[in-house]
C-alpha positions as CSV (number, residue, x, y, z in Angstrom):
1,X,141.3,72.7,14.8
2,X,141.4,75.4,12.1
3,X,144.4,76.2,10.0
4,X,146.0,79.6,10.3
5,X,147.3,80.2,6.7
6,X,149.4,83.1,8.1
7,X,151.5,80.6,10.0
8,X,151.8,78.0,7.1
9,X,154.9,78.8,5.0
10,X,156.3,77.9,1.5
11,X,160.1,78.2,1.4
12,X,161.7,78.6,-2.0
13,X,163.7,75.5,-3.0
14,X,162.1,73.4,-0.3
15,X,159.5,70.6,-0.9
16,X,156.4,70.8,1.2
17,X,154.9,73.2,3.6
18,X,156.1,74.3,6.9
19,X,154.3,75.6,10.2
20,X,156.0,78.8,11.7
21,X,157.3,78.0,15.2
22,X,159.2,81.1,16.2
23,X,161.5,83.9,15.0
24,X,165.3,83.1,15.2
25,X,168.3,85.5,15.1
26,X,168.7,84.9,11.3
27,X,165.1,84.1,10.2
28,X,162.6,81.6,11.3
29,X,162.3,78.3,13.0
30,X,159.8,76.1,11.1
31,X,158.4,72.7,11.3
32,X,157.5,70.5,8.4
33,X,153.8,69.6,8.2
34,X,154.7,66.1,6.9
35,X,157.5,64.8,9.1
36,X,157.5,67.3,11.9
37,X,161.3,68.0,11.5
38,X,162.4,71.5,12.7
39,X,164.6,73.6,10.7
40,X,166.0,77.1,10.8
41,X,165.7,79.2,7.5
42,X,167.3,82.6,7.0
43,X,165.1,85.6,6.1
44,X,166.7,85.5,2.7
45,X,165.5,82.0,2.0
46,X,162.3,83.1,0.3
47,X,159.9,82.5,2.9
48,X,156.2,83.2,2.0
49,X,153.0,82.6,4.1
50,X,150.1,81.0,2.3
51,X,147.9,83.9,3.5
52,X,149.9,86.3,1.3
53,X,149.4,84.2,-1.9
54,X,146.6,84.9,-4.4
55,X,145.9,83.7,-7.9
56,X,144.9,86.0,-10.9
57,X,141.3,86.0,-12.0
58,X,139.6,88.2,-14.6
59,X,138.1,90.3,-11.8
60,X,141.5,90.8,-9.9
61,X,143.1,88.4,-7.3
62,X,141.7,85.6,-5.3
63,X,143.3,84.8,-2.0
64,X,144.5,81.2,-1.5
65,X,142.0,80.4,1.3
66,X,139.2,81.2,-1.2
67,X,140.8,79.1,-3.9
68,X,141.0,76.1,-1.5
69,X,137.4,76.7,-0.5
70,X,136.2,76.6,-4.2
71,X,138.4,73.5,-4.9
72,X,136.9,71.8,-1.8
73,X,133.4,72.5,-3.2
74,X,134.2,70.9,-6.5
75,X,136.3,68.0,-5.0
76,X,134.3,67.1,-1.9
77,X,136.4,64.7,0.2
78,X,138.5,63.5,-2.8
79,X,142.2,64.7,-3.2
80,X,143.1,67.1,-5.9
81,X,144.9,65.7,-8.9
82,X,148.6,65.5,-8.1
83,X,151.2,67.8,-9.6
84,X,152.2,65.0,-12.0
85,X,148.7,64.9,-13.3
86,X,148.2,65.8,-17.1
87,X,148.1,69.5,-17.8
88,X,144.5,69.2,-19.1
89,X,143.3,67.6,-15.9
90,X,144.8,70.6,-13.8
91,X,143.2,73.1,-16.2
92,X,139.8,71.3,-16.0
93,X,139.9,71.4,-12.2
94,X,140.6,75.1,-12.1
95,X,138.1,75.9,-14.9
96,X,135.5,74.1,-12.9
97,X,136.4,75.5,-9.5
98,X,137.4,79.0,-10.5
99,X,136.0,79.6,-14.0
100,X,137.3,83.2,-14.1
101,X,140.9,82.2,-13.4
102,X,143.2,84.3,-15.7
103,X,144.8,81.8,-18.2
104,X,147.4,84.4,-19.2
105,X,148.8,84.9,-15.7
106,X,147.9,81.7,-13.7
107,X,150.2,79.1,-15.3
108,X,150.2,75.3,-15.0
109,X,153.2,75.6,-12.8
110,X,151.2,77.6,-10.3
111,X,148.4,75.1,-10.6
112,X,150.9,72.3,-9.6
113,X,151.9,74.1,-6.5
114,X,148.3,75.0,-5.5
115,X,147.1,71.3,-5.8
116,X,150.2,70.1,-3.9
117,X,149.6,72.6,-1.1
118,X,145.8,71.7,-1.1
119,X,146.6,68.0,-0.8
120,X,149.2,68.6,2.0
121,X,146.8,70.7,3.9
122,X,144.1,68.2,3.6
123,X,146.2,65.4,4.8
124,X,148.3,67.1,7.5
125,X,146.2,70.2,8.7
126,X,142.7,71.2,7.9
127,X,140.9,72.9,5.1
128,X,138.9,74.9,7.7
129,X,140.9,78.2,8.0
130,X,141.0,80.9,10.6
131,X,139.3,84.1,9.5
132,X,141.1,87.5,10.1
133,X,138.8,88.2,13.0
134,X,139.4,84.8,14.6
135,X,143.1,85.4,14.2
136,X,142.9,88.8,15.8
137,X,140.8,87.3,18.6
138,X,143.4,84.5,19.2
139,X,146.3,87.0,19.2
140,X,144.4,89.2,21.9
141,X,144.0,86.2,24.1
142,X,147.7,85.3,23.8
143,X,148.7,88.8,24.7
């Protein structure tokens, strides 16, 4: 089953990724990808969909699904180094996967989040992502 990055959420101050379940009166009901526990977060909690995240490159911005694709090409079926890996190892991975990443605006702290998200999606979801066209077709079927 393909992963819809528009429904995968990162929440400021919370560890891991969450699957969007439904809107609530005060924000969103989400489910942890790792332990499937449901929670309610307010709209002010700093909720961001992974589909809205991009990294800086010398040519502009690269959407996260493209970054994950490039990482998968380099890593194959291996996991990405963890966020506790040495800085040099993280930089080497991104230099190989995305040689044009902007070293002045894509920091090691960002790299740590991206590798954690990559490994979480690889383990609990899929690295095969819905395209915009597939998402629109799916929404039309549900309507």
